[in-house]
N, C-alpha and C positions, 0 to 999 in steps of 0.2 A: 413497377418502379416504386421504391420506398420514398415517401414524401416527408419532408421536415418542415416545420412551420417557420423556421428562420435559417439564415445562411451562416451566422456566427453566434457564439455564445453571448457576445456583447450586444447583439441585436435582441436576443431573448431577454437579456437583463433590462434593456431600455423599454421593452414592451411591458415588463412587469412593473418597472418604475413609473411608467405613465399611468398604469392602471391602479397601482397601490402606492402612491408617493409617500403617504404618511404612515404606512405600516412598517413594522420592524423587518429589516432584511437580515441584520446580524444582532446578536446580543452578547455582550461581554459581562460575565458574572463577576461578582466581587473577588472570588477566590482566584479566578484566572487573571483578573486585573492586577491583583497583588503579586501573583507569580511573575508577571511580565513587567510590572512597574508602569502600567498604563491606566487610563481612566476606565471605570466600569460604566455600563449603560448600553442602551440600544442605539443602533445605527439604522435610521429609516432608509427606505429606498431613495428618498430625495437627498438625504445626506450622503449616501454612497455615491449617487450620481454626481454630486458636486465634486467630491474628491476624485472620482474617476476622470471627470472632465479636466480637472486641474492637472492630473498626471499625464493625460493624453497630450495636452498642450506642451508640457515640459519635454516629453519624449520626442514629439514631432519637431519642436524647435531645435533640439540637440541633434537631429538627423537620424534618429532610430526609426526603423520602419519594417515593412513587410519582408520577411525572410530572415531577419535577425533572430538570435536566441539570447535571452537574458535569464540569468539564474535568480532564484528567489530563495533566500535563506532568512526566513522571517517567522519560523515556528507557526503556531496556530493563531496568529494575530490578525486583526482586521486588515492591516496594511497588505498582507499577502493577497487577499481577494481584491483589494482596490487596485494594486499593481497588476494582478492577473487580468482583470477586466480592461484596464487601460492598454496593456500590451495586446490583448486580443482585438481591441478596437482597431489597432494599427497593423494587425497581421503579424505581430511579433510572437514568437513561441516562448512560453514560460517553461523554465527547467527547474523544478523544485529541488532544493538541496537539503538533505537531511542534516540537521544540526549535530547529530551524533557522529557524522563522518569525520575521519581523521585523515592524515596526510595522504596515504596511498589512494584512498577513495576519492578525495578531492582532486588530486592530480589527474586521475583517470577521467573523472567526469568533466572537468574543465577542458581538458585536451580533446576528448572524444566528441563532446557536444559542440565544440568551437564557440564557446560563449563569447559575446562581445562586451558583456558587462554583467554585474551581479548586484542585486539589491540585498543588503545585509545589515545585520545588527553590528554595532561597534565591537561587541565581544568576539566576533568571528572575522574581523577584517584581517588581522595578522595571519591567521591560518589560510585564508583565501589567497592573499597576496603571495605568501610563501609557496603555496601549491602552484599558482599561476606562473611564478618565476621558475619553479623547478621544471615545468614543461615548456618554458619559453613563450608564454602568451602574455600579452598586455591585457589586463582585466580591470577596467574602470569600475570603481565601487560606488554604489548609489545608496544614500541614506533612506530609511523607511519613509520619512516625510520630507522629501527634498524641496528646496525652494528654487534650485537651479541645477541643471545637469551639464557636465562637460560635453563637448562635441563627441559624437559617436566615432569610433575608430575606423569606420569604413562605410561605404555606401551600402544601403540595404539591397540584398540580392534581387528582390522582386519589387523594387521601388516603382510606383506608378500603377501596379496591378491592384485590383480590388479584392480583399479577402473574401473567401467563400467557404462552403461546407468542406471542401477538400484541403483548405489551408491548414498547415500545422498549427495546432492550438497549444500543444504542450509536448514535452519530451520527458517521459518517465522511465527511470531505470529500474529494471527488475533483475533479480539474481540469475546469472547464467548457470547452466549445469556443467559446462565444460571449460569455464574460465571466467573472464571478466563479465561484469553485468552488461546486459543488453539494453540499448536505448530504444524504447517503444515510441514510435512516432504516432501521436494521437491527433487526428484532424478535428476540426469543429464538429463534423458529423458524429464523432465518437461522443463528445460531450452533450450535444443536442439530443442524440438518441437515448443516452443514459437518462436524461431528464424526462424525455417523452415516455420511455418504457416505464419508469418508476411511477409517473403520474397517471398512467393508464392501466397498469397491471391488475388493479382491483383485488377482489376477494378480501382476505384479511389484511391486505396491504393497501387498502384504499387511501388515497391522498386527496384531501378536500381543498379546493382552490381557495387561497387567501386565508386559510385557517390554521395550517400546521406550524408547529414549533418543534424543530428537530434538534435534539441534543446529541452531540458526537464527541467522544474523547479521542477519536482516531486522527492521525496526523495528516495534514494537508499535502504531505509528500507522497501519499498513497492515493490510488484511484478511487477508493471508496469515498473518502471525504472530499477530495478535490473535484472528482467528476460526478459520482453518483449522488452524493448528498447535496452538494452545492447546486448542481444542475436541476435536481428535483425541486429544490426550494425556489430557484429562479423561475422555472417554468410554471410553478404553481402559485407564485406570489407568497411563499412562506418565509419563515425566519429560521436561520441556522444559528445554533448556539454551540460555539466551539470551546472545549476545555483545553487547558494546556496539556493534560494527560488524564488518565483514569486514576481517581483517588477513591479507593473503596470506602474509607471512613466518612467521606463527605458526599458520596455519590447521590444518595437519596435527598439530601438537602439541596444539591444542585438541581436535581430533577424537579423538586417542588418549587424552588425559587425561580426557575426558568419557565415554569408552566409548560414543560415539554409534553408534546402529544405523541412523539415518535422518538425512540432512542436507537442508536446504533451500538453494536457490541462486538467484542471478540470473545472467543470461547472461554478464555481465562476469566472473564469478568463474572459470569453467573456463579462460578465456583467460589470466588472470593466473597461475593455478596451473600451467598448462602451460609458462609462461615460466621456471619454476625448473628447474635441472638435474635429470635423473633420479636417483633414489636407490634404494638397496636396501630402503628402508623405505616405498616408495610404496604398497605393499599391506599395510602393517602397521597395520591398523585393523579395526573390526568393522562398518563401514557396509554395509548391505544394498542401499540404493538412495538416489538423490538425487531430490528433487522440486523442479521449478522451470520456468523458461521462458526462451527467448531464447538458448540456447547457439549459438555460431557453428557452422554445419554443418561447417566445416573442422576444428574441434577435437573434435567430438562422439565419433566413433569412436576417435580417438587417446586421448582422455581415459579412456574406458571401458577400453580395452586397457591403458593404463598403470596406472590406479588400481584397476581390478578391480571396479567396480560400475556399474550402469546409471544414466544421467541420464534421468529420465522427464519428458519435455516435456509441459506442460499449457497449456490456455487457459482463462481465466476473467476476470471483471472484478469490481470492488467491487459493482456492481449485481447481477450474476448470483449472487454467492456460489457455493455448490456446487449451486444449483438447476439449473445448466447448465454443467458442467465437461466439457471434452473432454481426455482424457489418453492418452498412449501407454504404457499399462500392460500391453499384451499384445504378444507377437511375432506377425508381424514389425513392428518399430517403424520401419523404414525410416530407420535412423540416417544422419545426414549429408545429409538432404534437406529439412530444416526442417519435417518432419512432426510434428504434435502429436496424432496418433492419430485414432481414429474415435469417433463418439458412442455412448455406452451406450444401452440401451433406455429409460432414465429421461429421456433428453434428446432433444428434437426439434430439428432444424436445417433451415434453408433457406438457399440462397445465391442472392441476387436481384440484378437490375440496378437502375438508378435509377428504373425504373417499377414495381418490385416484382415483376417476372416472374422465374421460376426460370431460371437460366442452365444451359447444358449442362455435363457433366463437363469438368474441366480449364479452365474459363473463370473469370475473376475476377469476383467479386460480393461484396456485403455479406453478412455472416453475421447471420442472424436466429435467435434461440433461444427456447425455452420449455421448461418442465418437462412431461414426458409425463403424460397423464391429465387428469382434470377440473379440476385447479388449475394453470393454466399458470405462475402466479407463485410457486408453492411453492418455498421456499428462497432466493428473490430478495430484494432490498431492497423495502421497502414503498412508498416514495415519495421524491421529492426534496422536502426540507423547504421549505414556503412556495412551491412552484413546481409547481402542478397541471398547467400547460400543458406543461412539460418532461416531466413524468411521463407524461402522455397521449401526447405525441409519441414518447417512447421505447417505449411499449407499443402503438403503432398496430396495429390488427388483432389484438390479443392475442398479438403476437410482439414480443420485445424486440429492438430495432434496435441492434446493437452498435457500428456505425460502423467495424468492422474489415473490411478487404478480404481475402478468402481464396480459395483454389482447392481444390475437392474433386474427387478423381479418381473413376473409375467403380467403385472398390472402397470408396468412402466415406472415404478418408483425407484429412485436411485439411492444408493448408500455408498459413502466414501470408504475406501479400503486402505489405500496407501499412495505414496508418490512414487511413480516409476522413475521420475527424474531424481537426481542426487541433490535434493533440496531439504533443508532442515526448517521446519515451521515452528518458530519459537514465539509465543505470545503475539501471533499475528504477523510477525516479521519473517519473510522468506530469506533464508541464509544459504548461500552457495558453499558447499563443502570444499569445492575446488578453490574458491577465492580465499577461504580461511587457510587452507593448506599452503597456498602460494605465499602467504605471509609468514606462517609458522616455520616453513622450511628455511627461512632466512636467519632464524635464531642460530647463533654460533654453536650451540650444543646439540642441535637436531640433525641427525643423519637422514631420517625419513619420517614422514608423518602421514597419517590418514585421519580424516575427520568424518564423523558420522553422527547421526541423531540417536539419542537414547530417550526413552519415555520419561516425562516429567508430569507429576500429578497435577500441577497448577498450570504450567506453561505449555503443555502439549508435548513439545520436544525440548531437549537441551543439547548443547554442543559438547561432543566428546572428542578429544584429541588423543589418538593412540600414537605414541612417539617411540621411534627407535633412536636412542641417544647416541651421540658421537663417541662417548666414553662412558665408563662406569659411573653411575649416579649414586653417591653416598647418601643423599637426603632427597627422597622423592617429593616431599612437600615443598622444600626450598626450590627444587627444579620446577615444580608446577607453578609456584608463585612467580618465578622468573619468566616462565612462558606466557602467563596471563598478562603480566606487566608489559611484556614485549608486544603482545597483541593489542592491548589497550592504547598503546601509543600510535598504532597504525590503522586500527579498525574501529568501527562503532562498537560500543561496549557490549551490545547484545550478541555480536558475532564471536566474541572471545570465548575460549573453552570454559564450560562449567564443570567439566571433569577432565582430568589428565591421567592417562594410564601409560605405563612403560612396557615395552615388549621387545623381544629379540629380533622379530621380523614381522612385516606386514603380510597379510594374505595377498598374493600376486597371481596374475594370469601368466601363461607361458610367454606372453609378450611384455612382461614386467609392468603391467598396469594393475592398479588396485582392484581386487575382487570386492566390489561394493557390497554385495549380499553377505559375503563371508565377514567383511569388516563390521557390518552392522550387527550381525549375530555375535561376533566376538565382543563388540562394545557393550551390548546388553549383558553379556555374561560377566565381563570385567566390572561393570558398575553394580550389578545385582549381587555379586559375591564379595564386594568390598575390595576389589583389586585395583582401585583407582583412587585418585585424590580428588575430593570434592572441593572445588574452588568457586562454587556458585556465589558465595558471599563476597568474593572479590569483584564480581561483575556489577559495577555501579556506574551510573552516568558520570561522564568525565566533564570537568569544566573546560571550556574552549581555550 
């Protein structure tokens, strides 16, 4: 039986606050404070506790409780984590809302998750209310620093029950491969084990109790920052420093000013940082290691040599949490080979072909994972909300089917090859091709459309839309501009096409479905031979 030291994340936080009341829990750097228009400075565990207690009292008085779901649209601000802990104290599930979401995405999330309220910035109130009205839901909105809450719209489903490790802590949406995003139900166990795993994994990833200062530019709407980073700092009594986002030109100034000892990264970041001229201050920092994924093998060794700390490549998914992480935290790490390590004893892995048969070493197959021992799903997500069939399919045979193609050598080292699922991985964001297609097909001049990934030197993948137009197109660039503008009104900016190509017909199967492999090959050819319109410079963050 797997043992956890606490029943809820809020209990773990209270224990850390009791032990380290005057130590920093969060730190807001001046550049982040300026971006958000908030005060810079540290939040001690004692200060955090005071604000969490205040919010708990407000939520309780208003009738919110165990079993409710409340959205959080607060960017990477301290209020996000204060509300998160307050909600968790009461057994209320937090549903992070990406500030980049537009109408179609907001409508789906609000309706599917059955939010009873949302905490949001004033700049996003109009969009949330419009989306809620479109799907016929009443959605009370809560200010980031409320002094009073309106009564909850309904009785909490689990009122009177005590939250425990199996209580839903958060609902995170991940890109679906065959349609709409899937809501991953994440219990307290998921968050607690993420922190426990990180604080005990050791090796080059050693976390020292009460000492670490972790800097992360990753969004709190993702499992890395919300679950892995925050839970690790809570369980170790460390300090989390959140940036509004990654700024290459000020990154090292932020690292030094924050006194960071651990940094989290996406694969795009090392490439950008290596583009700056070498400096005598390149090693003027306190960073012990970086934790992330997707670093370009060409940059890996050079980055470590120049900046003086290891980049520890890891593999995980929202669904797996830390129940099945593979990480290169021990030497030899085989730097520069796209290796992400070997599985620890707590993780069982299989690499199989399409018929589910184990493939020999150095052959490509799909990665299947489970937690070792009698509870194969320990530390994983609990289920896809309202989708038991997808949950069962993902766990066929009591192994989680990741959809990732890997190669494992005879020493057990893994290397990532490709995604079996129809997912585009752009700058750390998972993008469903089907979701983008479902929006683009609504454009009045589009008869058919296929969306695929094409390689991007900086971002890993970029989104390509191959369009069969409804009529002859006299100006391909004007058409591409129109399509991107259409997408930006309805989808987060990063999901919009970065390239648009026109063709007479899409590659289809005998049953009229898109041949994904052929589409991807066609896309690479169209982009590499200049037969597409490059609209990447149109993909910019949109004002709410």
